[in-house]
N, C-alpha and C positions, 0 to 999 in steps of 0.2 A: 395170716393175719398176726399172729404173736410177736413172729418173727421182727414183723415193722415196727411193733408198736416197740418192741424192745429196740429197736436201729432206734427210732425217732430218741425214746430217753436217752441212748448215748448221743446222739448228735448231740439232745439240750445239756446233758449234763457240759462235755466236752466245749462245746457254748459258753457258758459259764464260768469254767475253769481257763477262757484265752480272755475272759471279764476279767479275771481276778486278776490275770496278770497285767494287765494294763494297768488296775488297781496298782500293784505292787510298785511298780514304777513310780510312782505319785511319790516319793520320799525326798525330804528337803535335802535342798543341793550341796555339796562340801565341797568348799573352793580350794584346789589343789593350789596348790604355791612352798616357792622351796622360802623358807625363814626360821628361825632361830626352833620352834617346834619342832619342824619334819626335816631340819637340813641331812642329819644323819642315815635319813633314805638315799643320799645321791652318793655314797663314799665306792668309789672303787676297788671292785674285788675281782676286779680282770687285769693279772699280770702279761703286762705288752715290752715289747724291746724296741727302740727307736727303729725307723726306719728312712730310709731317703728319701722320700718324694719332693718333686719337684711344682710349682706354681707353673703356670704356663706366662705369667706377665715380668719381663726384667729387660734391663738393658745393660748393654756391654760392648767396650771402644779396646778395639787392637791395633799398635804401630811396632810397625818392624821397618829398621834404617841398615840399606847395606850397598857399600859402593856407592854414594848420591843419592840413592835411589831412594823414598818413603813410603811404605803405603801406610794409607788410615782407614781401618775400617771400623764401622758400626750396625750393631745390633740391634732393634727393640724388637720386642715380642709380647702377643697378648695374646686374651683366650679366644680360642673356636675351636670346635667339634674335630676337627682333623688339620693335617699341615698343612698350611698354605704358605710357600713361599718365593717373595719377592724380590729380586735381587739387581740392581744397579753396578754395573762395573768402568770404571775409564771405555772410554768407544773403542778402541786397538784392541781387549780384551774383551770383549762383545760376545766372542765366539766361546768363552769359555762362560757362559754361564750357568752350562747344565753341571758341568766340576762344579763350580762354587755351589749350588742349592744342593747336588752329594756331600758336600763335606755339613753341610748344615745340617741334611737329612740322618747323618751317621749316629748325631748328639742330641736333636731334638727331636720328640716323636709325634708331640704335637702345638700347636700354638698357629698364630699366624702371624709372622717371623720372615722382619724387613732387613735388608742386606743394604746396604753403600757403602763402596769402596773409592776412598783418591787415593790419584797417585802424583807424589812430588818431588821433580828433577832437581838434581844440582844445578844452581842457575850456571855454575863452570864449567857445564857440558854440556856439546854441542845441542839442542833440540834434535828428535826424531823426524825433523820436515825440511822443506828444502822450497826453494822462490823458485817461478816460472818465469824466465823472463821474457820469452814472448809475452805472454798472458799480461805482465805489468805492463810492459810498452802498449799492448791493444789498448787495456784499460785506460791509461793518462790517453794513448791520441783519443779514444773514444772523448772522455772529459774536455779536453780542449776544445774539441768540435764544437760538445756542448756549452761551454762556454763562450763560441764566440755564435754561436746559433742565438745565446738566448742574451750575446751583448751582457754578462755578468763580467763583472772587474775584480771580482775576488780573485785569488792565486787559489788553486790547485794543490793541494798537503797532502800530508800522507793521510790523515785520519780516511779524506775522499776514497784514496785507494783502499785501504782495509775493509772497507764493506762488499769487498770480492772475496768471496773467501777461496775462492775456485784457484786463486793464485800460490795456492801451496798447496802439496803434494808433500805424503809421509813417506816417509823412506822406510826403506826394507829393510828389516834386520834382520841380523843373523838368527836362526831358530837356536841356536843355543843362548842367545841374550835372550830371547822371547822368553826363553824355556825358563830364565834365571829370574826374572822379572815376575812371572806367572811365582812361581816359588817364593818370592818374598810378602806376593800382593797372600797369598796362602797362610804365611806364615800369619799376618796381620790379622786372616780370618778367624783360626784358631788362636791365639789371643782374644780377639772381640767373642766369640764361644762360649771358651770357659767363663771369660768375667759374667756373662748372661747367664748360666749355669748357676754361677756360684749365685746370684741373685736369688735366682729361681730356689734355690735351695732354703736360703736361707726366710724367704715367705713360705713355702712349702713345710719348711722345721715350725715355725712359728702355728699353720696349719694344724700339721699333725697333732701339736698341746690342743688343740679346741677341739678338734674332732675325738680326741682321747678323754678332753673331761665331759665333752656333749656325751659320749658311749658310756661315761656313766653313771650320767645322772639317770639316763635311758633304762639300764640294765637295773638300778635301785626303782625305777618307776614299777619297772616288768614285773619285780619280784611280790612291792606293792600292790598292785593289780593283782596278783596270783592269790595272794593271800585276802585281800578284802574278796576275791570272788570265790574261792571256797568257805570262807564265810556266810557270804550271801544267798551259796544255793541250800547249805544248810537253813539258812531261816526258809529261805523259799517254800521248798520241801515241808517243814513244818507248818507254813502259813494253809499249804495246798492239803495237807491232811485234815487239817481243822475245819477248811471248805468242805471238803468231800466228806467228813462224819456228817454235816447239817446236810448235805445232800444227801447221803443213802438215809438218812430220820425221813426227807421229806419223800424219795423212791427210793423203796425200797427192791422194786422190783430192775433197780441199775447194778449191775455187777461191780461187785467189788475189786476184785481180780479185775476188770478191767478198765477200772477209774486210780488205780497201785501203777496198774503197767503206765496209763498216763502220765501219772504225778515221776513214773521215773523217764517217763521220755523225754518230758518240758524240764525237767532236772539236766538232761544229759545234751540240751540243744542248749542252756545255758552257761557249760561247762568250756574253759577257755584252756585248759588246760594245753592241748595241740598248740594252740597257737601264739602262747608265753616260751616252750619248749624252744619255736622254731623261731622268735625272736632275738632269744637269747642266742641263738645257731649264729641268725644274720649277725648280733654284734661279733658274735669271738670272728665271725670270716671275716668283718669287715678290720677288726685290727690287726689280722694275722698280713692282709692285703696289706695294710698301712706298711708293717714292720720286711714285706716280702718280697713285692712287686716293683721294678722301676718305675713304670706306667699304670698304678691304676684306676687311675678316673675313669674308666668307662666299664670295669667290675663294680667300684663302689657304686657307681650311678645304677647299675644292677641289683647292689643286695641292698639299695635305700626303696626301688619301689616293690621287693619284698616285703621291706617293714613296715612299709606305708599300709601294704594288702593286709597286714597282719595285724595290724594296729584297728585299721575299719573294717575286718571279721571280730577284733574285740568288743568295737562301740557296736555294732551288727545283735550279740549276744548280749551287751550288756545288760542286767533289769537292776542296776544301780548306780545310781545320779552321780556318785563320786568317780566309779570307775570313767564315767561319763567323762568325767573333767579330768579325770589323768588321762585319758587318751588324748583332750584335745593338745595337753601338756606334750604329751609321746607327738605330735602331728606340727606343732609349733617346734620343736627342736628335730624332727627331723625335713621339714623345710630350713631351716636353717643352715644346717649342714648338706642339704643339698644345694642351696648356692649357692655353699666356697668351693662344694666339689666339681664344680662346671668351671670353678680355676685350676684344675690337679690337672699334670697333663699323663 
C-alpha cells in the first residue's frame, strides 16, 4: 500500500513538472531576421574551393562544313531527374540515332536533351537522288486521263507531278562517302555539346556562389541556435529546481533523488548538441560535394533531406521561441537551396 501511495505521488509530481515545461515555452517570440543588428552571424567561416558544377539548362549550336557539305546541330537541355535524349537526324542517317545518343550521353549525365541535325549540300553537287522515268510517265498519263474525264481545260504542270514523291529514288552512296558525311555530322554535334556545356557551366557557377552564401548563413544560424540552447537549458534547469523545492515542501514523501533525476532527464531531452553537430557536418559535406563531384545533384538532394531532418528534430526539442524562429529560417533557406539543386546535373 505504501509503495502505491509513493508511486502515485511521483506520478503526480511528474505531471506537474510536465505542465511546468509547457508554461516555460510561453515566452516572448523573437523574430529572427538578417539585419544590421545580427548580420555578423552570417559570416562564412568555411573555406571552400570552386567546383565545376553544371546546370541542366542550356542551349548549344554547332556547325561544320567540308567538301560541299554542311552540318548544323542544335542541342536544347532542361532539367530532369534522369537523362532523356531525343534525336532528330536527316532521314538517310536515321539508323545512326543510337550513335548520336551515345555521343551526348558521354558528356551530359542528366537532363531532358533534344538534338536536331540539318544537313545542307552544295547546289553545284548533284543530289543523291534520281528520277524514275517510267513512274513519271505513268503519273502524267493518269493526270491526262483524269483531265479528259473531268473535262478540265487547265494544263497539267510540273507542280501537279511533284505531288507524287515516289517518282524519285535515293542513290546508294558508297560506304566510304556515307561514313565521311556521318563524321561531318559528328563534328557538328560535338561542337553543339561543348557549347551547351559551356552555358550549363556558367549557370552552374552562379548557382555554386548562391549555395555557398546560403550554407554560410545556415552555419551561422546553427552557431546561434547552439549558443541559445545552452543558455536556455541552464535557465530551464534553474526554473525546474525552484519548482521542485516548492513541490518538496508540499509533498515531503517524494524522493528528492528521483526528482533531481527527472530534471536531468528533461534537460537531456532538450539538448540539441548532437543535431547541431550533424547539421554542421552536412554543411561541410555539401560544400565538399560541390567542389569535388562532377555530377553532384543526387548527392546534394540526399544531404538536404538529412539537414531537413535535423532541423525538424531541433524544432521538436526546442523549449525556446527564439530557437523555433531560427529553425523556421533554416527550413526556408533549405527549401530555396533544394529548388536550385533540382537544376544541378
